[in-house]
MDAnalysis code that builds the backbone (N, CA, C; Angstrom):
import MDAnalysis as mda
import numpy as np

u = mda.Universe.empty(600, n_residues=200, atom_resindex=np.repeat(np.arange(200), 3), trajectory=True)
u.add_TopologyAttr("name", ["N", "CA", "C"] * 200)
u.add_TopologyAttr("resid", np.arange(1, 201))
u.add_TopologyAttr("resname", ["MET", "GLU", "ARG", "ASP", "GLY", "ILE", "PHE", "ALA", "GLY", "ASP", "ASP", "PRO", "PHE", "ALA", "ILE", "ALA", "ARG", "ARG", "TRP", "LEU", "ASP", "GLU", "ALA", "THR", "ALA", "ASN", "GLU", "ILE", "ASN", "ASP", "PRO", "ASN", "ALA", "MET", "ALA", "LEU", "ALA", "SER", "ALA", "ASP", "GLU", "ASP", "GLY", "LEU", "PRO", "ASN", "VAL", "ARG", "MET", "VAL", "LEU", "LEU", "LYS", "GLU", "ILE", "ALA", "ALA", "ASP", "GLY", "PHE", "VAL", "PHE", "TYR", "THR", "ASN", "TYR", "GLY", "SER", "ALA", "LYS", "GLY", "ARG", "GLU", "LEU", "GLU", "ALA", "ARG", "PRO", "MET", "ALA", "ALA", "GLY", "VAL", "LEU", "HIS", "TRP", "LYS", "SER", "LEU", "ARG", "ARG", "GLN", "LEU", "ARG", "PHE", "ARG", "GLY", "HIS", "VAL", "THR", "ARG", "GLU", "GLU", "GLY", "ASP", "LYS", "ALA", "ASP", "ALA", "TYR", "PHE", "ALA", "SER", "ARG", "SER", "LEU", "LYS", "SER", "ARG", "LEU", "GLY", "ALA", "TRP", "ALA", "SER", "GLU", "GLN", "SER", "ARG", "PRO", "LEU", "SER", "SER", "ARG", "THR", "ALA", "LEU", "MET", "ALA", "GLU", "VAL", "ALA", "ARG", "VAL", "THR", "ALA", "GLN", "LYS", "GLY", "PRO", "ASN", "PRO", "PRO", "ARG", "PRO", "PRO", "PHE", "TRP", "GLY", "GLY", "PHE", "LEU", "ILE", "THR", "PRO", "VAL", "GLU", "ILE", "GLU", "PHE", "TRP", "ALA", "ASP", "GLY", "ALA", "PHE", "ARG", "LEU", "HIS", "ASP", "ARG", "PHE", "VAL", "TRP", "ARG", "ARG", "ARG", "ALA", "ALA", "GLY", "GLU", "PRO", "TRP", "ASP", "ILE", "SER", "ARG", "LEU", "ASN", "PRO"])
u.atoms.positions = np.array([
    [0.839, -0.826, -0.015],
    [0.012, 0.083, -0.334],
    [1.110, 1.381, -0.057],
    [0.807, 2.260, -1.308],
    [1.352, 3.481, -0.727],
    [0.704, 4.225, -0.233],
    [1.731, 5.152, 0.784],
    [1.167, 5.881, 1.669],
    [2.484, 6.855, 1.230],
    [1.964, 8.467, 0.800],
    [3.365, 8.995, 0.452],
    [2.416, 10.683, 0.958],
    [3.226, 11.601, 1.153],
    [3.001, 12.836, 1.389],
    [2.940, 12.898, 2.887],
    [1.601, 13.647, 3.717],
    [1.396, 13.763, 5.060],
    [1.540, 12.535, 5.984],
    [1.182, 11.251, 4.778],
    [1.059, 9.941, 5.618],
    [1.958, 9.266, 5.698],
    [3.398, 9.590, 5.177],
    [4.520, 8.877, 4.952],
    [4.879, 8.779, 6.000],
    [5.711, 7.567, 6.321],
    [6.013, 7.168, 7.638],
    [5.861, 5.959, 7.951],
    [6.951, 5.139, 9.051],
    [6.764, 3.850, 9.273],
    [7.013, 4.058, 11.006],
    [6.653, 5.508, 11.495],
    [5.904, 4.824, 13.198],
    [4.935, 6.038, 13.098],
    [3.844, 5.341, 13.302],
    [2.782, 6.555, 13.479],
    [2.619, 7.432, 14.485],
    [3.737, 7.202, 15.681],
    [3.789, 8.610, 16.939],
    [4.902, 9.447, 16.110],
    [5.685, 9.109, 15.238],
    [6.483, 10.331, 14.364],
    [6.086, 10.740, 14.011],
    [4.571, 10.675, 12.606],
    [3.627, 10.858, 12.318],
    [2.739, 11.786, 12.850],
    [2.386, 11.366, 14.387],
    [1.391, 12.071, 14.731],
    [2.171, 13.546, 15.229],
    [3.276, 13.349, 16.410],
    [4.023, 14.277, 16.205],
    [4.230, 15.375, 15.293],
    [4.511, 14.828, 14.020],
    [4.649, 15.820, 12.776],
    [3.776, 16.681, 12.772],
    [2.675, 15.532, 12.633],
    [0.764, 17.019, 12.239],
    [0.800, 17.514, 13.380],
    [0.892, 17.197, 14.810],
    [0.738, 17.858, 15.559],
    [1.782, 19.398, 15.439],
    [3.070, 19.434, 15.141],
    [3.961, 20.324, 14.911],
    [3.106, 21.213, 13.819],
    [2.707, 20.747, 12.951],
    [2.071, 21.486, 11.569],
    [0.705, 22.446, 12.200],
    [0.614, 21.604, 13.331],
    [-0.891, 22.479, 13.591],
    [-0.704, 23.593, 14.638],
    [0.879, 23.047, 15.281],
    [0.665, 24.197, 16.347],
    [1.778, 25.634, 15.545],
    [1.916, 25.381, 14.723],
    [2.257, 26.534, 13.484],
    [0.916, 27.075, 12.810],
    [-0.166, 26.469, 12.820],
    [-1.651, 26.932, 12.049],
    [-2.448, 27.411, 12.628],
    [-3.133, 26.853, 13.876],
    [-3.795, 26.796, 14.773],
    [-3.524, 27.648, 15.559],
    [-4.925, 28.860, 15.681],
    [-5.239, 30.067, 16.675],
    [-4.853, 29.759, 18.314],
    [-5.666, 28.661, 18.301],
    [-5.572, 28.457, 19.834],
    [-5.813, 27.158, 20.006],
    [-5.183, 26.594, 21.355],
    [-4.872, 25.447, 22.131],
    [-4.652, 24.209, 20.562],
    [-3.653, 23.788, 19.866],
    [-3.456, 22.917, 18.799],
    [-3.819, 21.391, 19.568],
    [-3.309, 21.289, 20.571],
    [-3.143, 19.983, 21.656],
    [-4.660, 19.513, 22.461],
    [-5.327, 20.603, 21.669],
    [-6.634, 20.541, 22.228],
    [-7.308, 18.608, 22.094],
    [-7.646, 18.240, 22.638],
    [-8.103, 16.384, 22.414],
    [-9.217, 16.221, 23.579],
    [-10.208, 16.003, 22.247],
    [-11.526, 15.549, 23.039],
    [-10.851, 14.114, 23.339],
    [-11.457, 13.614, 25.004],
    [-11.262, 12.105, 25.738],
    [-12.110, 11.609, 26.148],
    [-12.762, 10.278, 25.301],
    [-13.737, 9.419, 25.910],
    [-13.589, 8.584, 26.592],
    [-14.127, 8.413, 27.946],
    [-14.063, 7.564, 28.723],
    [-15.656, 6.829, 29.185],
    [-15.669, 5.785, 30.360],
    [-16.917, 5.445, 30.275],
    [-17.377, 5.547, 31.851],
    [-18.190, 5.526, 32.572],
    [-18.638, 5.542, 34.088],
    [-18.314, 4.208, 34.049],
    [-19.300, 3.997, 35.205],
    [-19.234, 2.710, 36.343],
    [-20.618, 1.456, 35.141],
    [-21.776, 2.431, 34.803],
    [-22.152, 1.620, 34.042],
    [-21.893, 1.660, 32.406],
    [-20.801, 2.051, 31.917],
    [-20.639, 1.992, 30.635],
    [-21.201, 3.132, 29.787],
    [-21.729, 4.261, 30.681],
    [-22.319, 5.365, 29.620],
    [-21.108, 6.047, 29.582],
    [-21.160, 6.637, 28.031],
    [-19.781, 7.235, 27.626],
    [-19.708, 9.001, 27.878],
    [-18.952, 8.967, 27.984],
    [-18.325, 10.403, 28.439],
    [-17.117, 11.400, 27.789],
    [-17.337, 12.527, 27.456],
    [-15.842, 12.638, 26.264],
    [-16.331, 14.237, 27.390],
    [-14.767, 15.106, 27.151],
    [-14.485, 16.098, 27.833],
    [-13.231, 16.493, 26.700],
    [-12.607, 17.936, 26.882],
    [-11.903, 18.599, 26.217],
    [-10.786, 18.356, 27.350],
    [-9.754, 17.947, 26.969],
    [-8.105, 18.171, 27.921],
    [-6.862, 18.458, 27.129],
    [-5.730, 18.893, 27.198],
    [-4.722, 19.228, 26.617],
    [-3.683, 18.153, 26.339],
    [-3.577, 17.850, 25.540],
    [-2.398, 16.791, 25.240],
    [-1.040, 17.300, 25.301],
    [-0.580, 16.470, 26.145],
    [1.032, 17.431, 26.829],
    [1.987, 16.427, 26.033],
    [1.944, 15.694, 25.527],
    [2.868, 14.532, 25.312],
    [2.734, 13.576, 24.291],
    [3.749, 13.329, 23.283],
    [3.206, 12.270, 22.063],
    [4.628, 11.049, 22.454],
    [4.517, 10.625, 23.131],
    [5.279, 9.658, 23.796],
    [5.977, 8.685, 22.687],
    [6.875, 7.907, 22.839],
    [7.650, 7.016, 22.543],
    [6.181, 5.663, 21.999],
    [5.105, 5.848, 23.004],
    [4.120, 4.324, 22.289],
    [2.820, 5.078, 22.997],
    [3.036, 6.203, 22.909],
    [1.407, 7.011, 23.486],
    [1.257, 8.575, 23.811],
    [-0.103, 8.344, 24.106],
    [-0.436, 10.127, 24.270],
    [-0.493, 10.257, 25.840],
    [0.043, 11.586, 25.989],
    [0.048, 11.609, 27.748],
    [-0.695, 13.039, 28.172],
    [-1.377, 12.872, 29.215],
    [-2.497, 14.315, 29.438],
    [-2.294, 13.996, 30.769],
    [-2.573, 15.228, 31.698],
    [-3.106, 15.513, 32.747],
    [-3.986, 16.037, 33.563],
    [-4.042, 15.576, 34.514],
    [-5.279, 15.492, 35.199],
    [-5.271, 15.622, 36.739],
    [-6.599, 15.713, 37.528],
    [-6.965, 15.562, 39.344],
    [-7.164, 14.150, 38.789],
    [-6.407, 13.064, 39.908],
    [-6.953, 11.726, 39.793],
    [-8.163, 11.715, 40.552],
    [-8.674, 12.475, 41.281],
    [-10.075, 12.435, 41.563],
    [-11.183, 12.887, 40.761],
    [-10.941, 13.469, 39.338],
    [-11.868, 14.127, 38.567],
    [-12.804, 12.964, 38.194],
    [-14.111, 13.201, 37.567],
    [-14.437, 12.481, 36.727],
    [-14.216, 11.320, 36.034],
    [-12.820, 12.022, 34.916],
    [-12.264, 11.226, 34.526],
    [-11.263, 10.546, 35.112],
    [-11.018, 10.858, 36.027],
    [-9.998, 10.456, 36.576],
    [-10.458, 8.674, 37.356],
    [-11.267, 8.867, 37.870],
    [-11.974, 7.682, 38.630],
    [-12.620, 6.838, 37.376],
    [-12.979, 7.375, 36.732],
    [-13.274, 6.778, 35.530],
    [-12.407, 5.434, 34.844],
    [-11.181, 6.418, 34.592],
    [-10.420, 5.830, 33.889],
    [-9.215, 4.641, 34.869],
    [-9.409, 5.224, 36.162],
    [-9.410, 3.971, 37.279],
    [-9.985, 2.754, 37.279],
    [-11.037, 3.268, 36.543],
    [-12.003, 1.703, 37.375],
    [-12.330, 1.396, 35.821],
    [-12.413, 1.629, 34.558],
    [-12.173, 1.710, 33.321],
    [-10.890, 1.926, 32.318],
    [-9.960, 1.085, 32.713],
    [-8.559, 1.686, 32.239],
    [-8.667, 2.041, 30.397],
    [-9.172, 2.440, 29.919],
    [-9.564, 2.377, 28.378],
    [-9.741, 3.697, 27.803],
    [-9.479, 3.953, 26.934],
    [-10.137, 5.726, 26.880],
    [-9.594, 5.686, 25.418],
    [-10.418, 6.893, 24.257],
    [-9.931, 7.502, 23.158],
    [-10.305, 8.760, 22.879],
    [-9.700, 9.176, 22.377],
    [-9.359, 10.549, 21.851],
    [-9.494, 10.958, 20.475],
    [-9.409, 12.039, 20.211],
    [-9.616, 12.794, 19.192],
    [-9.050, 14.333, 19.107],
    [-8.230, 14.399, 17.576],
    [-7.178, 16.107, 17.832],
    [-7.716, 16.231, 16.373],
    [-8.783, 17.559, 16.095],
    [-9.174, 17.801, 15.190],
    [-8.997, 19.397, 14.553],
    [-7.985, 19.394, 13.874],
    [-7.197, 20.522, 13.256],
    [-8.000, 21.604, 11.783],
    [-8.758, 22.379, 12.044],
    [-9.904, 22.954, 11.326],
    [-8.547, 23.929, 10.197],
    [-7.218, 24.020, 10.630],
    [-6.779, 25.098, 9.733],
    [-5.893, 23.690, 8.818],
    [-5.325, 22.702, 9.171],
    [-4.967, 21.868, 8.272],
    [-6.023, 20.819, 7.784],
    [-7.575, 20.996, 8.282],
    [-8.101, 20.149, 7.663],
    [-7.797, 18.216, 8.153],
    [-7.476, 18.176, 9.000],
    [-6.781, 17.023, 9.306],
    [-7.502, 16.410, 10.869],
    [-7.652, 15.172, 10.775],
    [-7.534, 15.109, 12.360],
    [-7.239, 13.751, 13.000],
    [-6.659, 13.108, 13.887],
    [-6.076, 12.537, 14.597],
    [-7.026, 11.474, 15.567],
    [-7.089, 9.979, 15.220],
    [-7.867, 9.577, 16.226],
    [-7.165, 8.036, 16.912],
    [-7.418, 7.727, 18.168],
    [-6.800, 6.879, 18.582],
    [-7.754, 6.287, 20.261],
    [-7.162, 5.037, 20.249],
    [-8.041, 4.755, 21.402],
    [-7.110, 3.538, 21.760],
    [-7.269, 3.208, 23.213],
    [-6.168, 1.832, 23.760],
    [-6.292, 1.671, 25.534],
    [-5.155, 1.128, 26.047],
    [-5.204, 1.352, 27.225],
    [-4.671, 2.066, 28.368],
    [-5.177, 2.641, 29.112],
    [-4.464, 3.602, 30.122],
    [-3.667, 2.858, 30.938],
    [-2.764, 3.998, 31.215],
    [-1.864, 3.719, 32.708],
    [-1.445, 5.081, 33.179],
    [-1.094, 5.109, 34.544],
    [-1.085, 6.681, 35.224],
    [0.741, 7.115, 34.780],
    [0.816, 8.055, 34.412],
    [2.039, 8.876, 34.501],
    [2.664, 9.496, 35.393],
    [3.179, 9.061, 36.284],
    [3.652, 9.345, 37.590],
    [5.020, 9.692, 37.541],
    [5.672, 9.914, 39.103],
    [6.870, 9.834, 38.927],
    [7.467, 11.685, 38.639],
    [8.865, 11.603, 38.221],
    [9.811, 12.490, 37.580],
    [8.977, 12.912, 36.370],
    [8.681, 12.619, 35.900],
    [8.056, 13.104, 34.798],
    [6.873, 13.777, 34.813],
    [6.084, 13.561, 36.020],
    [4.910, 14.113, 36.095],
    [5.309, 15.379, 37.112],
    [6.057, 14.956, 37.702],
    [6.514, 16.497, 38.881],
    [7.260, 17.499, 37.628],
    [8.321, 16.587, 37.013],
    [8.734, 18.235, 35.991],
    [7.731, 18.847, 35.225],
    [6.719, 18.114, 34.830],
    [5.516, 19.015, 33.878],
    [4.738, 19.724, 34.757],
    [4.140, 19.396, 36.138],
    [3.671, 20.546, 37.415],
    [4.776, 21.671, 37.566],
    [5.589, 21.449, 37.331],
    [6.624, 22.219, 38.310],
    [6.867, 23.479, 37.340],
    [6.540, 23.008, 35.727],
    [6.606, 23.840, 34.777],
    [5.516, 24.427, 34.438],
    [4.256, 24.469, 35.181],
    [2.826, 25.467, 35.014],
    [3.222, 26.792, 36.075],
    [2.427, 27.071, 35.324],
    [2.145, 28.311, 36.195],
    [1.760, 28.433, 37.510],
    [2.489, 29.034, 38.724],
    [2.308, 29.039, 40.109],
    [0.714, 29.214, 40.179],
    [0.202, 30.110, 39.825],
    [-1.356, 30.093, 39.954],
    [-2.162, 29.053, 39.391],
    [-1.419, 28.028, 38.367],
    [-1.857, 26.873, 38.192],
    [-2.130, 25.647, 39.198],
    [-0.411, 25.641, 39.533],
    [-0.124, 24.743, 40.565],
    [-0.994, 25.180, 41.673],
    [-1.154, 26.024, 42.336],
    [-2.087, 26.178, 43.912],
    [-3.750, 25.819, 42.728],
    [-4.068, 26.404, 42.083],
    [-5.443, 26.122, 41.450],
    [-5.195, 24.484, 41.806],
    [-4.398, 23.544, 40.998],
    [-4.414, 22.250, 41.224],
    [-4.707, 21.858, 42.694],
    [-3.984, 22.655, 43.528],
    [-4.539, 21.930, 45.517],
    [-5.670, 22.256, 45.669],
    [-6.345, 23.519, 44.767],
    [-7.467, 24.203, 45.608],
    [-8.834, 23.237, 44.913],
    [-8.531, 22.692, 43.708],
    [-9.356, 22.488, 43.352],
    [-9.950, 21.058, 43.543],
    [-11.289, 20.249, 44.244],
    [-11.658, 19.197, 44.081],
    [-12.681, 19.075, 42.980],
    [-11.472, 18.421, 41.523],
    [-12.204, 18.641, 40.289],
    [-13.370, 17.951, 40.202],
    [-14.429, 18.347, 39.664],
    [-15.755, 17.580, 39.187],
    [-16.681, 17.313, 40.494],
    [-16.370, 17.807, 41.546],
    [-17.254, 17.636, 43.034],
    [-17.916, 18.651, 43.053],
    [-19.056, 18.806, 43.681],
    [-19.786, 20.128, 44.084],
    [-19.068, 21.263, 44.684],
    [-19.501, 22.038, 44.177],
    [-18.606, 23.545, 44.961],
    [-20.119, 24.634, 45.033],
    [-19.826, 25.446, 46.125],
    [-21.036, 25.751, 46.628],
    [-21.054, 27.066, 45.833],
    [-19.580, 28.010, 45.986],
    [-19.746, 29.199, 45.175],
    [-18.605, 29.109, 44.704],
    [-17.918, 30.640, 43.724],
    [-16.718, 30.539, 43.085],
    [-15.789, 31.560, 44.605],
    [-16.998, 32.252, 45.245],
    [-16.118, 32.516, 46.275],
    [-15.214, 31.912, 47.529],
    [-16.597, 30.508, 47.379],
    [-15.234, 29.450, 48.111],
    [-14.303, 28.950, 47.659],
    [-14.810, 28.872, 46.400],
    [-12.824, 28.064, 45.820],
    [-12.113, 28.914, 46.070],
    [-12.205, 30.612, 45.492],
    [-11.114, 31.840, 45.970],
    [-10.732, 31.744, 47.082],
    [-11.590, 31.259, 47.998],
    [-10.872, 30.956, 49.670],
    [-9.876, 30.030, 49.799],
    [-10.463, 29.185, 48.904],
    [-9.789, 27.605, 49.123],
    [-8.323, 27.963, 48.443],
    [-8.466, 28.928, 47.443],
    [-7.060, 28.951, 46.723],
    [-6.006, 30.061, 47.811],
    [-7.101, 30.802, 48.481],
    [-6.014, 31.949, 49.115],
    [-5.160, 30.857, 50.766],
    [-5.752, 30.368, 51.099],
    [-5.972, 29.491, 51.917],
    [-4.477, 28.194, 51.806],
    [-4.399, 27.835, 50.504],
    [-3.718, 26.580, 49.956],
    [-2.349, 27.692, 49.889],
    [-2.326, 28.634, 49.160],
    [-1.493, 30.047, 48.598],
    [-0.390, 30.203, 49.692],
    [-1.161, 30.613, 50.744],
    [-0.224, 30.825, 52.551],
    [0.129, 29.515, 52.906],
    [-0.750, 28.287, 52.809],
    [0.097, 27.096, 53.005],
    [1.104, 26.464, 52.181],
    [1.242, 26.981, 51.218],
    [2.222, 26.235, 50.115],
    [2.990, 26.688, 49.658],
    [3.126, 28.125, 49.858],
    [4.156, 28.646, 49.045],
    [4.283, 29.158, 48.093],
    [5.747, 29.708, 47.339],
    [5.510, 29.803, 46.169],
    [6.035, 29.214, 45.664],
    [6.313, 27.361, 45.624],
    [6.701, 26.607, 44.969],
    [6.093, 24.929, 45.455],
    [4.602, 24.951, 45.203],
    [4.437, 24.372, 45.519],
    [4.378, 22.444, 45.420],
    [4.273, 21.989, 45.756],
    [4.728, 20.024, 45.133],
    [3.937, 19.793, 44.165],
    [3.895, 18.535, 43.309],
    [2.989, 17.973, 42.425],
    [1.695, 17.293, 43.685],
    [0.557, 17.599, 44.131],
    [-0.697, 17.211, 44.445],
    [-0.556, 15.360, 44.476],
    [-0.612, 15.106, 45.545],
    [-0.650, 13.251, 45.517],
    [-1.806, 12.807, 44.623],
    [-3.065, 13.483, 44.227],
    [-3.547, 13.518, 43.686],
    [-3.802, 13.998, 42.252],
    [-2.582, 14.664, 41.690],
    [-2.795, 14.804, 40.605],
    [-1.448, 14.374, 39.747],
    [-1.689, 14.025, 38.452],
    [-0.524, 13.251, 37.522],
    [-1.170, 13.640, 36.237],
    [-0.329, 12.345, 35.320],
    [-1.035, 12.356, 34.150],
    [-1.578, 10.434, 33.918],
    [-1.594, 10.427, 32.922],
    [-2.547, 9.196, 31.866],
    [-1.984, 8.626, 31.266],
    [-1.380, 7.976, 30.372],
    [-0.569, 7.483, 29.450],
    [-2.079, 6.598, 28.538],
    [-2.024, 7.228, 27.543],
    [-3.090, 6.276, 26.928],
    [-2.258, 5.372, 25.305],
    [-2.035, 4.085, 25.909],
    [-0.920, 3.373, 24.707],
    [-2.352, 2.729, 23.734],
    [-2.077, 3.216, 22.342],
    [-3.020, 3.036, 21.486],
    [-3.054, 1.671, 21.112],
    [-3.732, 0.511, 20.202],
    [-4.289, -0.337, 19.749],
    [-4.411, 0.335, 18.160],
    [-4.855, 0.986, 18.549],
    [-5.716, 1.862, 16.729],
    [-5.293, 3.740, 17.465],
    [-4.883, 3.545, 15.685],
    [-4.440, 4.735, 15.641],
    [-5.364, 5.237, 13.871],
    [-5.917, 6.589, 13.825],
    [-6.230, 6.954, 12.422],
    [-5.764, 8.299, 12.130],
    [-5.530, 8.157, 10.840],
    [-5.112, 9.561, 10.023],
    [-6.190, 9.721, 9.607],
    [-6.833, 11.102, 9.240],
    [-7.658, 11.219, 8.578],
    [-7.231, 12.865, 8.470],
    [-7.428, 12.906, 6.628],
    [-7.516, 14.167, 5.621],
    [-8.559, 14.608, 4.899],
    [-8.739, 15.683, 5.228],
    [-10.319, 16.244, 4.059],
    [-10.240, 15.846, 2.396],
    [-10.646, 15.565, 1.695],
    [-10.712, 15.319, 0.216],
    [-11.423, 16.166, -0.304],
    [-11.371, 16.543, -1.319],
    [-12.645, 17.216, -2.117],
    [-13.807, 16.229, -2.367],
    [-15.136, 16.776, -2.742],
    [-16.400, 15.763, -2.276],
    [-16.689, 14.539, -1.519],
    [-15.923, 15.092, -0.359],
    [-15.729, 14.470, 0.516],
    [-15.598, 13.114, 0.427],
    [-14.707, 12.746, -0.014],
    [-13.720, 11.924, -0.522],
    [-12.470, 11.474, 0.116],
    [-12.097, 11.808, 1.593],
    [-11.475, 12.159, 2.561],
    [-9.795, 10.661, 2.138],
    [-8.940, 11.090, 2.975],
    [-8.003, 9.797, 2.803],
    [-7.926, 9.970, 4.591],
    [-8.160, 8.267, 4.233],
    [-7.787, 7.866, 6.178],
    [-7.034, 6.271, 5.948],
    [-6.122, 6.341, 7.100],
    [-5.346, 5.183, 6.931],
    [-5.690, 5.102, 8.841],
    [-5.800, 3.638, 9.034],
    [-5.840, 2.898, 10.053],
    [-4.898, 2.157, 10.807],
    [-4.296, 2.341, 11.672],
    [-2.709, 1.236, 12.574],
    [-3.760, 0.914, 13.532],
    [-3.529, -0.531, 13.063],
    [-3.803, -1.343, 14.246],
    [-3.170, -2.420, 14.861],
    [-3.102, -2.482, 16.337],
    [-2.238, -3.404, 16.485],
    [-3.012, -4.798, 17.610],
    [-2.014, -5.689, 18.205],
    [-3.168, -6.563, 19.161],
    [-2.888, -5.870, 20.336],
    [-1.843, -5.644, 20.788],
    [-1.343, -5.061, 22.282],
    [0.105, -4.372, 21.897],
    [-0.046, -3.406, 23.061],
    [2.068, -2.690, 22.892],
    [2.847, -3.569, 22.219],
    [3.606, -2.449, 21.171],
    [5.075, -3.671, 21.406],
    [4.750, -4.862, 20.225],
    [3.296, -4.953, 19.873],
    [3.222, -5.693, 18.689],
    [3.181, -4.941, 17.531],
    [3.226, -5.670, 16.077],
    [3.389, -5.181, 15.001],
    [2.221, -4.332, 14.548],
    [2.040, -3.297, 13.816],
    [1.185, -2.377, 13.491],
    [0.762, -3.428, 12.421],
    [-0.695, -3.582, 12.237],
    [-1.270, -3.288, 10.342],
    [-1.968, -2.436, 10.070],
    [-1.624, -1.603, 8.699],
    [-2.065, -0.637, 8.351],
    [-3.120, -0.622, 7.208],
    [-4.000, -0.069, 7.237],
    [-5.260, -0.684, 5.787],
    [-5.560, 1.146, 5.703],
    [-6.181, 1.049, 4.542],
    [-6.500, 2.606, 3.837],
    [-7.943, 2.243, 4.272],
    [-8.746, 3.331, 4.563],
    [-10.493, 3.194, 4.711],
    [-10.934, 4.308, 3.699],
    [-12.625, 3.420, 3.455],
    [-13.245, 4.390, 2.755],
    [-13.593, 5.571, 3.308],
    [-13.524, 6.662, 2.304],
    [-14.216, 7.808, 3.142],
    [-15.207, 7.718, 4.294],
])
């Protein structure tokens, strides 16, 4: 099967990084914005936007509060799907697979790279939990600021998730809705990829 141009390459993660780099140069806001899908304890799907922070050697990494709705869902059912859509490039990248925590030094380093207000906000927010008022939230931010100081460590309830895909699809808009689609599939991480062209 011939794959050239924007689809060329033997490593889907390298292709994905190349596409993200192009989007970073063209998208006005948040080229790394990703719709993340998970499922609750009843199997009911849930989707929300998160920021993709890394395309690693074998997966996609984002960070969150582990006590959030998505954090709890991914702990209970460690599978997820994601999609990045770049209107400026008329492309999208879809993937789905298994989820593991991304913790330790890598998570610490990413947390330390965030603005101080974002780090304090991570400590103050009980993400996805009921909140009585914005005033209560700001009071908690003030309390945390006084307690944690100018260099708060990463909270134990906050860190990353790595999605290790078993399927990645690259999609590019085509004239008359005759789009180009290539899907990479494998049985498990470390297994060889099978690549197919799909109908639009």
